[in-house]
C-alpha positions as CSV (number, residue, x, y, z in Angstrom):
1,M,17.6,37.9,21.1
2,T,14.0,39.2,20.8
3,I,10.9,37.6,22.3
4,K,9.8,36.7,18.8
5,E,13.1,34.8,18.2
6,S,12.7,33.0,21.5
7,L,9.1,32.0,20.8
8,L,10.1,30.7,17.3
9,K,12.5,28.2,19.0
10,G,9.5,26.4,20.5
11,T,7.7,23.8,18.4
12,S,4.2,24.6,19.8
13,F,4.4,28.2,18.8
14,I,5.6,27.3,15.3
15,Q,2.7,24.8,15.0
16,L,0.2,27.5,16.2
17,M,1.4,29.9,13.5
18,K,1.3,27.2,10.8
19,E,-2.3,26.4,11.8
20,F,-3.2,30.0,10.9
21,A,-0.9,30.2,7.9
22,V,1.2,32.9,9.4
23,K,4.9,33.0,8.4
24,A,7.6,34.0,10.9
25,E,8.4,37.2,9.1
26,N,4.8,38.3,9.4
27,I,4.7,38.1,13.3
28,K,4.9,41.2,15.5
29,I,4.9,41.3,19.3
30,Q,2.9,44.4,20.1
31,D,4.7,46.8,22.4
32,E,7.7,44.4,22.8
33,E,10.1,47.3,23.5
34,I,7.9,48.6,26.2
35,L,7.9,45.3,28.1
36,F,11.6,45.6,28.8
37,K,11.4,49.3,29.8
38,V,8.6,48.6,32.3
39,F,10.2,45.4,33.6
40,P,14.0,45.9,33.8
41,F,16.1,42.7,33.6
42,Y,17.7,43.2,37.0
43,Q,14.4,43.2,38.9
44,R,13.2,39.7,38.0
45,E,14.2,36.4,36.4
46,V,10.9,35.6,34.8
47,L,8.5,38.0,33.0
48,K,4.9,37.1,32.9
49,E,2.7,39.5,31.0
50,N,-0.5,39.6,29.0
51,I,0.4,40.4,25.4
52,C,-1.0,40.6,21.9
53,I,0.8,39.0,18.9
54,E,-0.1,40.2,15.5
55,G,0.2,37.8,12.6
56,R,-0.5,38.5,9.0
57,N,-1.5,36.0,6.3
58,E,-3.0,36.2,2.8
59,H,-6.5,36.7,4.3
60,G,-5.8,39.5,6.7
61,V,-4.6,40.0,10.3
62,I,-4.9,37.7,13.2
63,N,-4.4,39.0,16.7
64,F,-3.5,36.4,19.3
65,F,-4.1,37.3,22.9
66,G,-2.5,35.5,25.8
67,T,0.2,35.3,28.5
68,L,3.9,35.5,27.7
69,H,6.1,33.6,30.1
70,Y,9.7,34.7,29.4
71,N,12.8,33.5,31.3
72,L,15.1,36.5,31.0
73,L,18.3,34.6,32.0
74,N,17.9,31.6,29.6
75,K,16.0,33.5,26.8
76,L,13.2,31.0,26.8
77,A,9.7,32.0,26.0
78,V,6.2,30.3,26.1
79,F,3.0,31.9,24.8
80,E,-0.2,30.7,26.5
81,M,-3.0,31.6,24.1
82,Q,-6.3,32.6,25.5
83,G,-8.0,33.8,22.4
84,F,-7.7,35.4,18.9
85,E,-9.5,37.6,16.5
86,K,-9.4,37.6,12.7
87,I,-9.6,40.8,10.8
88,N,-10.2,40.1,7.1
89,Q,-8.8,42.3,4.4
90,G,-11.5,44.1,2.5
91,Y,-11.5,44.1,-1.2
């Protein structure tokens, strides 16, 4: 199970994405694969890392910045947003 799938199990993360009109298929956790290479499963039970989540909607890209709290054993994830930036598509 990916971090994205774990986050989408939580209602608050789904509500946050709805607020910005971002659909689940348009969400990308930046450098997700690197998180697991840098922090192997066997070294800790909970991963706490600053991340950027990229979401796309009809108006452009929204980057969400915050802290990911990820329980590696139970596959539970919480995203604590600290800010965001909107990058509008130019026409």
